[in-house]
N, C-alpha and C positions, 0 to 999 in steps of 0.2 A: 048667465053663467058664472059660475063661482069663479072669485077671484083669488090670485095666489095667496096662499096662507100667511097671515101676519108673523107668525111664531117661525116662519122659515127665513124671516130677515131678508127677503128679497131675491134667496137663491132660488135657482130653477128647482122644479120637482123632478126632473129628468133630465140628466147628464150623459154625455157619451165620450170617452177619451179612449183612443188606441182600440177602438172597436168593442169596448165594454160599456155597456148602455146600463145605467144606475136608476131606477124609479123608486123614489120614496114612497114607504107602504106603511108608515105610522108618523104619528105626531111627534114624539120623541125619540123613537128608534126603529128601525126596520127600513130595509131596501131590497128589491129585487133586483137581482144581476142576471143579464142576458147578452147575448154575443160573444160568449165562450164557450169551448167544448173542454171539458176538464179531463177528457180521455187521451188529450195529447198535450206536450207541454207548452207552456205560455210563455210569451214574449217579455222581457224585463219590463216594457211600458205596459202591458196588460195587469203583471203583478203589482206594480206601482199604483195603476188606477184601482185595483181591487183592494189595495192597503188603504188608498186614500178614501174609499168609500168605507170601509170597516171604521175607519178612526171617526168619520163623519156621521155615520149612521149607527154605529156601535153593533148592529146586528145585520147581516146581509144574506139573502137567501138565494138559492140556485134550484131550479127546477127542473126535471128531466134529465137529469145526469147519470145516466147508466154507467157508472164507473167501477174498475176494480178496486181490491184493497190496496193494491200497488199505486194505481192512480191516486187514491185518496192522499197516502203518504207522500208520493212525489209531490201533489199539490201544497201539502202542509210544508214540506221542506223548502218550497218557493219563498216563505215568510222567517224562515228560520230553523233552528234545530228542535226536532222532537223530543219530547221527554217521555219517561216512563213511569206510569202511575204505581206507586208502590202496592197498592191494594187491588185495583181493578182488574177483572179479566181481560187477559190479553193473549195473543198468539205464542207466547214463550220465547224460545231462543231464536226462533225463525224471525219475529217481528214484535219484539217486546213492546215497541212504540204504539202498536196496533190494539186498541180496547176493542172487544166485541161483547156488546150488551145482547143477551138472548134470552130475557125472561119468557116463560110460558108456564103452563099449568103445573109443572114441578119445581120452576125457579121462579117464585115471585119476585116482582122489582125491589130494589133494596137501596134506601138511604138517597135517593134523589128527590124524594117529595117534600123538600124542605128548600126555602130560598138561600142560595148560595153564589159566590163567585168560586170558580175551582180552584182547588188545593192551595187556599191561602193558609195553611198550616206550613207552607215552603217558605224559607228565608226569601226566595224569589218566585212569586207564583207564576203560571203560564201567561203569557201576553194575550194569547187568543186560543180558542178550541175549535174545531171543526167535526160535526157530525153528520152522518150519512146514512139516509133512512133505506134498509134493504127490504125490510117486511114490516107492514105496519097492521095494526087492528082495524077490523070493520069498524069499529067505534072506538073512541076515546083515543088516550095515548099522546095528547097535544102536549107542548111544552111551552109554558110562559117565559117571558123575558121581560126585565125591567131596568130601565136607565138610571143608574145610581148618579148619573150627572144631574139628571133632571129632579132625583129625590134629593139632592144636596141643593138644588137651587128652590126647590120647593119649602126649605125651613126658612124659618124668620130670621132676619137679620140678627137678632140676639142670641138664636141657638146657632146660627153659622159661627158668631164670635167665640160663643163658650166652647164650642168642639174643635174649633181650629187650635191646632197644637196638640191635641191629646195624641196619646198611643193606645191601641188596644193590643189584648193579646188573643192569638189565635192557635188552635190546638187541635190535634188530629182526634178528637173525642168521638166522632160518629165510628170511627173504626175500631174502638176498643171492643165492641161485643164480638168480633170476628176473633179473637181470642178467648181461649177457655181458661179454666182455672187451676189446672195442672201445673205443676213446677215448670215443666217444658215450655208450656203455653205461655205462663208467666215471664219466662225467660226471653221468648220471643217478641212479647209486648215489650219489655225493656229496651231490647235490642232496637226497635223502631223508634222508641221514645228517645234514644240517645242518638238516632241517625235524623230525627225529626222534632227537636225540642220545640216547646212553645216559642212561637215569633211575635215580635213586637211590630205592628204595622201601624201607621197614622190613620186615625179616624179619618181625617180628610187627606186624600192623595191627590197628586196633582199629574194629571195625566202626562206622560213624557213626550207625548207628540202634539196633542192640541193644545195643551196647556190648561185644558178645563180642570176645575176642583170635583171631586169625585167623593162620594159618601162611601167609606171603604170599611165596613163592618156588615157581618153577615150572621145570621143566627144558626148556621150548620158548624162554623169554625170558631167564631169570635167569643171567647167565655168572660172576658172581663175589660173593663178600663183601666190601663196601667196606673198604679198610684192611687186609686181612688177607693173610698169604701166600699165593701162589698154591695151594701143595698143601695147606696146611689149610683154604683156601676150599674147594677141591674136595671134600675128605673130609667137610666139614660139609654142603656142599649134596647131595652125594649120600646122606648120612643123612636129609636132611630131605625130598628128593624121596622117598625110600621110604615116607614116610607116605602119601602118595597111594595107595600099592599095597597098603594093608591093606583086606582085603575088607570087614570089618566096618564102614568108614568110607563105603562106596561104594553106589552105586545103578545098575542096569543097566536103560535104557529101551529096551525093543521097540517101534519104531516101526510105526503103521499110517498109511494116508493120511488127513490131516485131523488129524493128532495134532499138538499145539502144545507145545512145552516153553519155559518161561521159567526162567532160572536168574540167580541173584545172582553176579554176578562178583566181588563183593567177598569171598565167602567160599567159593566152590566153584571147583573145577576140572574139566575133562570131557576126555573121550578119544573120538574118532569111530573106531570100529573098521573098518579096512579089508578086509573079509573078502568082500566082495561083488563086484569087478571080474571080470567086464565087464558086471555087471548095471547097469541104469539106477538112480539116487538123485537124485531132484530134490526140494531143499529151499529154502525162501526164508527170509532172517534179516533182522532189525534190531538193532541195539544202541543203547542209551540212554545219553546222557552222563553220566559219573561225575563226582566230585570230587577235591581232593587227598587224598593216601593218608597218613592219620595213623597213628601208632604211639606204642609207649610211649616214655618218656624215653630218649634218646640214650645211648649207651654211651660212655664216656671213650676217646678215641682212644687214649691210652697204654696202655690195657688190652687194645686188640685188636693193635696192629702189634707184631711180634717181629722185631727188626733184630738181625745180628750185631754193629752197634754202633749208637748213636745219635749222628748227626751235631749237632753246637751249632748254634744259630740264626745265619744270615747266611752259613753254609757252602754251596756248591754240592752237593747231594746226588746230582747226577746225573753226576758225575765229568767234567764237561765236555760232555757229550754234549749236542746241540742240533740242530734242523733246520738245513740249509744251503740 
C-alpha cells in the first residue's frame, strides 16, 4: 500500500470540517470538494472550510452541482464582493458581474489560450475566480492550471534571490485588438487606458493568507521588468514564463456539465485549451475582488538599471525629446 506522500509534509490527503470533505487531487494543486449543495446558502463554517481549502490547494473542484446563475453569484459573494470585467461578455445591466462564455461555430473562443492570472492589469487583481460548466464539448475543452507557488519554489536559490524585490509592468495588451482604427474607436481605447493604466506588481508576491512566495508574472499581461533594459527584461521574463510549462506543477481539469472550479488567482495561472471549435462550450464565471499585491522588499534601483552612462541629477536624460 502506498504511504502518504512526502511532499504533503505529513498532512492528511482527505480532511473534513463542517461537513465539507476535501480530497487532494494533484501533487502541487487541486482538490475535490464534496459534502455541500451549492443550490442552497452555506453556513459560515462551511464557507470558512472552503476558503481554507482554496488557500491550501489553490484549485478546488465541485462536481455535479446543477446550480442557477443566481446560485453561482450568491456562492461567490460568500467570499467577497464580485467584480465586473471591463471586456468580457456579461449579462449587462441585470447582472454585469456574471460573465457568460458561449463559443460556438459562429463565435470562436478568444484570448484564453495563454497562461495567465486573471486581470493582473488591475491595481488590485481578483483574489479568486469561480467557473461553472453548463455545456461542454464532446471532445476537448479542458483547462490547465499551474501552481505559481510551486513554480517559484522550483527556481534555483540564485534566481530566487535575483528576482526578489523586482517589479513587473502589467498591461491590458490582449484587449487592444477589440478596438478599431477609427477616431471613435481610438478614443474608446484611450478611455480604457486611462481607467486601467499599466500597473507595477512585484515579481515575487507574498500570499496574503498563507504567507507563501508566489511567482507573479504571466505572458498575457506582463510586458516588462520595471527599470530593466528591454533585452534583459525579455530574457528574464521568458525564463520565468517557462516555469508555468513544467508538467509537475500543473493540473489538467476535464470538464463535465455542472462541474465548478474555483481557483486562487493570487497563486495560480490557467490556460483554456482551444481544441474544440466549432463545438459549443457554455461556461458562467464570477470573480471576487482582491486587494493590493504585496511583495518582498523592493530591489535597489541602482542594482537593476544598466546604462551606458549615468546622467547626473538635474540633467535632461531624454536628450530634449518631449511631446509637442
